[in-house]
N, C-alpha and C positions, 0 to 999 in steps of 0.2 A: 932513692936508697939503693940504686943498681950499682952492683960492683964495677969496677972499672974493667977487669975480665970479662964479664958480659957482655959490656958495652964495646970491647972491641969485635965480640963475636956477634952483637947485633950490628952494628955499623956494616961488617964483612958481607951478612946476609944483605942487606940495603947496597950496596955494590955489586955484589955478584948475580942480584936479579934486578938491576937496574931500573930501581922502583922509581917512578915519578913522581908519583902522588903523596900526600902527606901522610901515609897509612907504612907503617913496617910489614901488616899482615891483609894485604889487600883481599879481596875475595878471589878465588881461583876459577870462577866459570868466565869463560870469555864475554858472555852476555853483560856480567856484573860490571858497574864503574866503578872507577877509582875515586869514584866523591864518598867512599864510605867503609869502612872496613870490613874485615872477615866476620862474618857471624857470629852469636854465640852458640847456634848448634853447629855451625862447623866447624869452632874451635872444640866443642864438646865431643862430636864424633871423631875426631882425629885425635884428643885426647883419651879417648878412650879404647882405639883402636891401636893405639901406643900402649896402655896397660896392660891391653891385652895381649901384646904380642912379646912382651918381657914376661910374662905368666902369672901379673896381679891381678887382684877382683875387688872389688867392692870400692873403688876409688871414682871420683868424681873432679870434674875442674874444681871445684868448690874445696873440694880436699885439700888444696895447696894453699890456700887461705888459714886453714886449720894448721897447716903445717907449718906456716908462716909464725900464727901466733905463738903456737908452743915452742919453736925451736927460740925465737926471741925470747921469752920466758926462760928458757933453760940459757939462754946467753945473758941474762940479768938484765933485760928489758924490765923495766916495770909497766904494770896494765895500763896506769894512766896513759902513759907513752904510747901505748899499744893502741890505745882507744883512738888516740888520734892518728894512728898510722893506719888504722883500718877506717877511720870515716864514721866510729859509731858516738853517736850522743849520748849512748847510756851505758855507764862502766858493766853494768848487766850482761848486756849484749858481749861486749869484749870476753868476759869470764867465760861464758860460753863457749867460746872458740879456743880455748886454754886446754889442751891436756896434757899433764903431765906424765912420764913415762912411769910405769912401774918399776922398773928398776932405779928410777931415779929417789922414787917412794923408799924402797927399801933400803937404798944406800944412805937415807938421811940419818942421821944418828940423833938418838931419842934426848932431850933437853933433861930427863928423870936421871941418866946417867951421869949429868955434871951432879946431882944431889948428894950431899955427902951424909954416909950411911951409920 
């Protein structure tokens, strides 16, 4: 599901860093081998540093997953499709990921407005 413009950026990253192994983001340490990807801990640390550097708080790497689900819902993607995209077995798990923005809730017309007086 990667957009074409993101694929272009990722391919450029691959070429610029002359990556030889199978991983787009290999470990940074010289002692680490290219046989495995960057660790979850290293990715989390980099994400947290970036979040702090732009003045945000209370976001973790997992927040991106929630944001994906919320934006997909706002773009009209149904929960069953999202369940498949997120790899959940139960629809209840997918429903926990979805957060509807309060401005969207406030701007939703009431069905009661359509009732005749």
